[in-house]
C-alpha positions as CSV (number, residue, x, y, z in Angstrom):
1,M,0.0,0.0,0.0
2,K,2.8,2.4,0.9
3,K,4.4,1.7,-2.5
4,I,1.2,2.6,-4.3
5,V,0.9,5.9,-2.3
6,L,4.5,6.7,-3.2
7,I,3.9,6.1,-6.8
8,L,0.8,8.3,-6.8
9,V,2.7,11.1,-5.1
10,C,5.5,10.8,-7.7
11,L,3.0,11.0,-10.5
12,T,1.1,13.9,-9.0
13,I,3.9,16.3,-8.1
14,P,5.1,16.9,-11.7
15,A,1.5,17.6,-12.7
16,L,1.1,20.1,-9.9
17,I,4.3,21.9,-10.9
18,T,3.2,22.1,-14.5
19,W,-0.2,23.4,-13.5
20,A,1.5,26.1,-11.3
21,R,3.8,27.2,-14.1
22,E,0.9,27.5,-16.5
23,L,-1.1,29.5,-13.9
24,E,1.8,31.9,-13.3
25,Y,2.1,32.3,-17.1
26,H,-1.6,33.2,-17.4
27,L,-1.3,35.6,-14.5
28,V,1.5,37.4,-16.2
29,Q,-0.6,37.6,-19.4
30,A,-3.4,39.1,-17.3
31,Q,-1.0,41.7,-15.9
32,L,0.1,42.6,-19.4
33,V,-3.5,43.2,-20.3
34,D,-3.9,45.5,-17.3
35,D,-0.7,47.4,-18.2
36,S,-1.6,48.1,-21.8
37,P,-3.2,51.4,-22.7
38,A,-6.1,49.8,-24.6
39,G,-6.7,47.1,-22.1
40,E,-5.3,44.4,-24.4
41,P,-1.7,43.3,-24.9
42,S,-0.1,43.8,-28.2
43,I,1.0,40.2,-29.0
44,P,3.0,39.7,-32.2
45,Q,1.7,36.8,-34.3
46,H,5.0,34.9,-34.6
47,E,6.5,34.8,-31.1
48,V,8.5,31.8,-30.0
49,P,6.3,30.2,-27.3
50,G,9.2,28.8,-25.2
51,Q,11.1,32.1,-25.1
52,R,8.0,34.0,-24.4
53,L,7.3,31.8,-21.4
54,R,10.8,32.2,-20.0
55,I,10.7,36.0,-20.4
56,D,7.3,36.3,-18.7
57,A,8.6,34.1,-15.8
58,L,11.7,36.3,-15.4
59,I,9.6,39.5,-15.3
60,T,7.4,37.9,-12.6
61,T,10.6,36.9,-10.6
62,L,12.0,40.5,-10.9
63,K,8.8,42.0,-9.7
64,R,9.2,40.0,-6.4
65,E,12.9,41.0,-5.9
66,T,13.9,43.9,-3.8
67,W,16.6,46.2,-5.3
68,D,19.3,44.7,-3.1
69,Q,18.2,41.2,-4.1
70,S,18.4,42.1,-7.8
71,A,21.9,43.6,-7.3
72,E,23.1,40.5,-5.5
73,N,21.5,38.2,-8.1
74,L,23.4,40.0,-10.8
75,V,26.5,38.2,-9.9
76,T,25.1,34.9,-8.6
77,N,22.4,33.9,-11.2
78,V,23.4,32.1,-14.3
79,N,22.2,32.6,-17.9
80,Q,20.8,36.2,-17.4
81,F,23.1,38.0,-19.8
82,L,22.5,37.2,-23.5
83,D,25.2,36.0,-25.8
84,M,26.1,38.8,-28.2
85,S,28.7,36.9,-30.1
86,A,26.4,36.4,-33.1
87,G,26.2,40.1,-33.6
88,L,24.2,43.1,-32.3
89,P,20.5,43.7,-32.8
90,S,21.5,46.1,-35.5
91,G,23.0,43.2,-37.5
92,Q,26.5,44.5,-36.9
93,A,29.0,41.8,-36.0
94,L,31.6,42.5,-33.3
95,G,34.8,41.1,-32.0
96,A,35.3,40.1,-28.3
97,E,34.4,43.5,-26.8
98,L,30.8,43.1,-25.8
99,D,30.8,44.1,-22.1
100,L,28.4,47.0,-22.8
101,E,25.8,45.1,-24.8
102,E,25.9,42.0,-22.7
103,M,25.3,44.2,-19.6
104,L,22.4,46.0,-21.2
105,S,20.9,42.7,-22.4
106,A,20.0,41.6,-18.8
107,R,16.6,42.6,-17.6
108,R,17.8,42.4,-14.0
109,A,20.6,44.9,-14.8
110,I,18.1,47.3,-16.4
111,K,15.8,46.9,-13.3
112,V,18.6,48.0,-11.0
113,L,19.4,50.9,-13.4
114,N,15.7,51.9,-13.7
115,T,15.3,51.9,-9.9
116,L,18.3,54.2,-9.5
117,Q,17.1,56.6,-12.2
118,A,13.8,57.0,-10.3
119,L,15.6,58.2,-7.1
120,P,16.2,61.9,-6.2
121,M,19.7,62.8,-7.5
122,S,21.4,62.9,-4.1
123,K,20.2,59.5,-3.1
124,R,20.9,58.2,-6.6
125,V,24.5,59.2,-6.4
126,E,24.9,57.7,-3.0
127,K,23.5,54.3,-4.2
128,C,25.7,54.4,-7.3
129,R,28.8,54.8,-5.2
130,E,27.6,52.0,-2.9
131,L,27.0,49.7,-5.9
132,F,30.4,50.4,-7.5
133,F,32.4,49.6,-4.3
134,R,30.2,46.6,-3.7
135,F,30.9,45.2,-7.1
136,L,34.6,46.3,-7.2
137,R,35.2,44.1,-4.1
138,E,33.6,41.2,-5.9
139,Y,35.7,42.0,-9.0
140,A,39.0,42.3,-7.1
141,D,38.3,39.1,-5.2
142,A,37.7,37.3,-8.5
143,K,41.0,38.5,-9.9
144,E,42.9,37.3,-6.9
145,R,41.3,33.9,-7.3
146,E,42.4,33.8,-10.9
147,L,46.0,34.3,-9.6
148,G,45.6,31.4,-7.2
149,L,45.6,33.8,-4.3
150,G,43.1,35.6,-2.2
151,S,40.1,34.4,-0.3
152,A,38.5,31.0,-0.7
153,T,35.8,30.4,-3.3
154,P,32.6,32.1,-2.1
155,E,29.6,29.9,-1.0
156,K,27.7,31.1,-4.0
157,P,29.6,31.1,-7.3
158,R,30.2,34.6,-8.7
159,Y,29.6,34.5,-12.4
160,Y,29.2,38.0,-13.7
161,T,31.5,40.3,-11.7
162,T,32.5,42.2,-14.9
163,H,29.0,42.8,-16.0
164,A,28.0,44.0,-12.5
165,L,30.9,46.4,-12.4
166,C,29.9,47.7,-15.9
167,L,26.4,48.3,-14.6
168,A,27.7,50.3,-11.6
169,M,29.9,52.5,-13.8
170,F,27.1,53.0,-16.4
171,A,24.7,54.0,-13.6
172,T,27.3,56.6,-12.4
173,A,27.7,57.9,-16.0
174,E,23.9,58.3,-16.2
175,T,24.0,60.7,-13.3
176,G,26.4,63.0,-15.2
177,R,28.7,63.1,-12.2
178,R,32.0,63.0,-14.0
179,D,33.9,63.6,-10.8
180,I,32.6,60.3,-9.3
181,L,33.2,58.4,-12.6
182,A,36.8,59.8,-12.5
183,E,37.2,58.3,-9.0
184,E,35.9,55.0,-10.3
185,F,38.5,54.9,-13.1
186,L,41.3,55.7,-10.6
187,R,40.1,52.7,-8.5
188,L,40.4,50.5,-11.5
189,D,44.0,51.9,-12.1
190,E,44.8,50.9,-8.5
191,L,43.4,47.4,-9.0
192,R,45.6,46.9,-12.1
193,R,48.7,48.0,-10.2
194,R,47.8,45.7,-7.3
195,V,47.3,42.7,-9.5
196,E,50.6,43.4,-11.3
197,S,52.4,43.6,-7.9
198,L,50.8,40.4,-6.7
199,M,52.0,38.6,-9.8
200,A,55.5,39.9,-9.3
201,D,55.6,38.9,-5.6
202,N,54.0,35.4,-6.1
203,K,55.3,34.3,-9.4
204,T,55.5,30.6,-8.5
205,I,51.9,30.4,-7.4
206,C,50.8,32.5,-10.4
207,S,52.7,30.3,-12.8
208,E,50.8,27.3,-11.4
209,A,47.5,29.2,-11.8
210,A,48.5,29.9,-15.4
211,R,49.3,26.2,-16.0
212,K,46.0,25.1,-14.6
213,A,44.2,27.7,-16.8
214,G,45.8,26.0,-19.8
215,A,48.1,28.9,-20.7
216,R,51.1,28.0,-22.9
217,D,53.1,31.0,-21.9
218,F,53.2,32.8,-18.6
219,E,53.8,36.3,-20.1
220,D,50.7,35.9,-22.4
221,W,48.6,34.8,-19.4
222,K,49.9,37.8,-17.5
223,R,49.0,40.2,-20.3
224,S,45.5,38.6,-20.5
225,I,45.0,39.0,-16.7
226,L,46.1,42.6,-16.7
227,S,43.9,43.5,-19.7
228,T,40.9,42.3,-17.8
229,C,41.5,44.4,-14.7
230,A,38.8,46.7,-16.0
231,P,35.9,46.4,-18.4
232,D,36.9,46.3,-22.0
233,P,38.2,49.5,-23.7
234,R,35.1,49.9,-25.9
235,F,32.9,50.0,-22.8
236,Q,35.2,52.5,-21.1
237,L,35.1,54.8,-24.1
238,N,31.3,54.7,-24.3
239,V,30.7,55.2,-20.6
240,L,33.0,58.2,-20.6
241,R,31.1,59.8,-23.5
242,L,27.8,59.0,-21.7
243,A,28.9,60.9,-18.6
244,V,29.7,64.0,-20.7
245,L,26.3,63.7,-22.5
246,R,24.5,63.6,-19.1
247,D,26.4,66.3,-17.4
248,P,24.4,69.6,-17.6
249,H,27.6,71.5,-16.6
250,A,29.9,70.0,-19.2
251,P,31.4,72.6,-21.6
252,D,29.2,73.2,-24.7
253,N,31.8,71.8,-27.2
254,L,33.1,68.9,-25.1
255,L,30.8,66.2,-26.5
256,K,31.4,67.4,-30.1
257,E,35.2,67.3,-29.4
258,I,34.9,63.6,-28.2
259,D,32.7,62.7,-31.2
260,A,35.1,64.3,-33.6
261,Y,38.1,62.5,-32.0
262,C,36.2,59.1,-32.3
263,Q,35.4,59.8,-35.9
264,S,39.0,60.7,-36.6
265,K,39.9,57.2,-35.5
266,D,37.5,55.6,-38.0
267,M,35.1,54.5,-35.2
268,T,31.6,53.7,-36.3
269,A,28.5,54.7,-34.3
270,M,25.2,53.0,-33.9
271,E,22.0,53.6,-31.9
272,V,20.8,51.0,-29.5
273,P,17.3,51.4,-28.0
274,I,16.9,50.3,-24.3
275,V,13.4,49.7,-22.9
276,P,12.4,49.3,-19.3
277,W,13.1,45.9,-17.6
278,N,9.4,44.9,-17.6
279,A,8.8,45.7,-21.3
280,R,7.3,42.8,-23.2
281,T,10.3,42.4,-25.6
282,T,13.7,44.1,-25.6
283,V,15.9,44.7,-28.7
284,F,18.3,42.0,-27.5
285,E,15.7,39.2,-27.3
286,R,14.6,39.6,-30.9
287,L,11.6,37.3,-30.7
288,V,10.5,36.4,-34.2
289,G,8.2,39.0,-35.4
290,S,8.6,41.1,-32.2
291,P,10.0,44.6,-32.3
292,P,11.1,46.1,-29.0
293,D,8.1,47.0,-26.8
294,T,8.5,50.8,-26.4
295,S,5.0,51.3,-24.7
296,K,6.7,51.9,-21.3
297,G,9.3,54.2,-22.7
298,V,12.7,53.9,-24.5
299,T,16.1,55.4,-24.2
300,K,18.3,55.5,-27.3
301,Y,22.1,55.3,-26.7
302,L,24.7,56.2,-29.3
303,I,27.4,53.6,-29.1
304,Y,30.9,53.7,-30.7
305,D,32.6,50.6,-32.1
306,W,36.1,49.9,-33.5
307,G,35.1,50.0,-37.1
308,G,35.9,51.3,-40.6
309,A,39.5,51.3,-41.7
310,A,40.7,50.4,-38.2
311,R,38.8,47.1,-38.4
312,R,40.1,46.4,-41.9
313,E,43.6,46.9,-40.7
314,G,43.3,44.3,-38.0
315,F,42.6,46.8,-35.2
316,I,40.8,44.2,-33.1
317,G,43.2,42.8,-30.6
318,K,45.6,45.8,-30.6
319,D,45.1,46.6,-26.9
320,D,47.8,49.2,-26.6
321,L,46.3,51.3,-29.4
322,K,42.8,50.9,-27.9
323,R,44.1,52.0,-24.5
324,E,45.7,55.0,-26.1
325,I,42.4,56.1,-27.6
326,V,40.5,55.5,-24.3
327,Q,43.1,57.5,-22.4
328,K,42.6,60.4,-24.8
329,V,38.8,60.3,-24.3
330,R,39.3,60.0,-20.6
331,E,41.5,63.1,-20.5
332,L,38.9,65.0,-22.5
333,A,35.9,63.7,-20.4
334,L,37.2,63.8,-16.9
């Protein structure tokens, strides 16, 4: 008899889970109806059902999270940042520098950003600083673990420390407080110097870490580690420009000067529309037949890429030249 009861329980639980998921899905659909201006959702005719279900479930999850929970989950939850390696929504293919788009692709990151944007400026600036130092600690700890040093592996794996740090810097740039962004860049400079010093003082341990990572040459591994002591150069350039754009006290010609410099380096520009975290579809999800849902608003960002003649001449991978360009924009912006 006990075996029969156990079998019935095993058969019933999956059915209940499926029913609960379907109920949650329909509740989300009902919420979408309530949120739409005309009382009915605008549902494209050719959506991908599985992806639609996943997106709606994520929106429901994000509604339940507090701001602190969303910030924490940025670094501990897997599969929340979309893979941009196939190219951008604009159809433009890129190299490896995708920190900016991958950060913007996560609805959780946009929720944190949208929440900050709704705060009074003084509180917003305070929370941006808190967020940066919180994620910088995570980022620095992850770097030390790469070297085979530092603290033990945290209880919860940290997957996206780079993307979280990018979000914090992007949020600061959105305030227009170039002085605070300048401090954040200085902190990243300090991190690079610290990592370089740790490698010099612990070469035996670091050599073993390089071997375990599959590196064939220690110096190449060292250069790779140092190049990732900050978000990629393309992200840095665009976040610097954004801070100037958002600063009402920036000199009138400063943005034009930065744009002219980028164009003189054969950089190409594109516009990426970012919608709120609870929009039905974002530009990055690209459901079949589904344009971005702009009914809750949209912010369009002009983003520069290493393009034109620079790309044709093999510019991708020339980190020294990229850093030189970023340093010039940094001097102009900060």
